[in-house]
C-alpha positions as CSV (number, residue, x, y, z in Angstrom):
1,M,73.6,65.3,90.7
2,K,71.0,67.9,89.8
3,L,67.6,66.5,88.4
4,E,68.0,69.0,85.5
5,S,71.0,67.3,84.3
6,A,69.1,64.2,83.7
7,L,66.9,66.0,81.1
8,K,69.7,66.0,78.6
9,H,69.9,62.1,78.5
10,F,66.2,62.0,77.2
11,S,66.8,64.1,74.1
12,P,70.4,64.2,73.2
13,Q,71.4,66.9,70.7
14,G,74.7,65.4,69.4
15,M,78.2,65.2,70.2
16,H,79.6,67.8,72.6
17,I,83.0,69.0,72.0
18,S,84.9,70.7,74.9
19,D,88.3,71.2,76.4
20,D,87.2,69.2,79.6
21,V,89.0,66.1,80.3
22,K,86.1,63.6,80.1
23,G,87.3,61.4,83.1
24,T,87.6,64.3,85.5
25,S,84.8,66.7,84.3
26,P,82.3,67.5,87.0
27,D,79.4,67.1,84.5
28,R,80.3,63.7,83.6
29,L,77.3,61.5,83.8
30,T,76.9,58.0,82.4
31,G,73.5,56.4,81.3
32,T,73.9,54.0,84.4
33,D,74.3,56.9,86.7
34,V,71.2,58.5,85.4
35,M,69.2,55.3,85.4
36,A,70.1,54.8,89.1
37,A,69.3,58.2,90.1
38,I,65.8,58.2,88.5
39,G,65.0,54.8,89.9
40,T,66.1,55.9,93.4
41,T,64.0,59.1,93.2
42,S,61.1,57.3,91.7
43,S,60.9,54.9,94.6
44,R,61.1,57.5,97.3
45,A,59.3,60.5,95.7
46,R,57.1,59.2,92.8
47,F,54.8,62.3,92.6
48,G,57.7,64.8,92.6
49,L,59.5,62.9,89.8
50,A,56.3,62.5,87.8
51,A,55.5,66.4,88.1
52,F,59.1,67.4,87.1
53,F,59.0,64.9,84.0
54,G,55.5,66.1,83.2
55,K,56.4,69.7,83.3
56,A,59.5,69.2,81.4
57,G,57.5,67.4,78.6
58,I,59.4,64.1,78.9
59,S,56.6,61.9,79.6
60,K,52.8,62.3,79.0
61,T,52.1,59.5,81.3
62,D,53.9,61.2,84.3
63,E,51.9,64.3,83.5
64,Q,48.7,62.4,83.9
65,L,50.0,60.7,87.1
66,A,50.8,64.1,88.6
67,V,47.4,65.4,87.7
68,Q,45.6,62.4,89.2
69,A,47.7,62.7,92.3
70,L,47.0,66.3,92.6
71,A,43.2,65.5,92.2
72,R,43.4,62.8,94.9
73,H,44.9,65.4,97.3
74,A,42.3,67.9,96.4
75,M,39.5,65.5,97.1
76,D,41.1,64.5,100.5
77,T,41.6,68.2,101.7
78,A,38.7,69.8,100.0
79,P,36.6,71.9,102.7
80,K,33.0,71.0,103.3
81,N,31.6,74.1,101.6
82,V,33.5,73.1,98.4
83,R,32.0,69.6,98.5
84,K,28.6,71.0,99.0
85,A,28.9,73.5,96.1
86,A,30.2,70.8,93.7
87,G,27.5,68.4,94.5
88,G,27.5,65.5,92.3
89,E,30.3,66.7,90.1
90,F,32.8,66.9,93.1
91,G,35.3,64.5,91.4
92,W,35.1,66.3,88.0
93,C,35.5,69.8,89.7
94,M,38.6,68.4,91.6
95,L,40.1,67.0,88.4
96,V,39.7,70.4,86.6
97,L,41.3,72.2,89.6
98,A,44.2,69.7,89.5
99,Q,44.7,70.3,85.8
100,F,44.8,74.1,86.4
101,A,47.1,73.7,89.3
102,F,49.6,71.6,87.2
103,A,49.3,73.8,84.0
């Protein structure tokens, strides 16, 4: 299953009429399939799923979670000269950088 296929379950547009046989169509996904896939992905790669849903506009909470994770990563890996230049505003600077990186 492609992760992009799950997006259509968050904002259905209506009934899809096609000549595919519903039981054998390769694009056939049920709500249960999507929930199981999202749950498994969430338990294994929370940041990736949050970033994907945030960028797709599905969840504002996931967008905030992804930005916070990026900011934490930036704080952990920032070089010494960046820390020194930021001074007392280091956390705020890393948050702004994370927001730019996510946008």
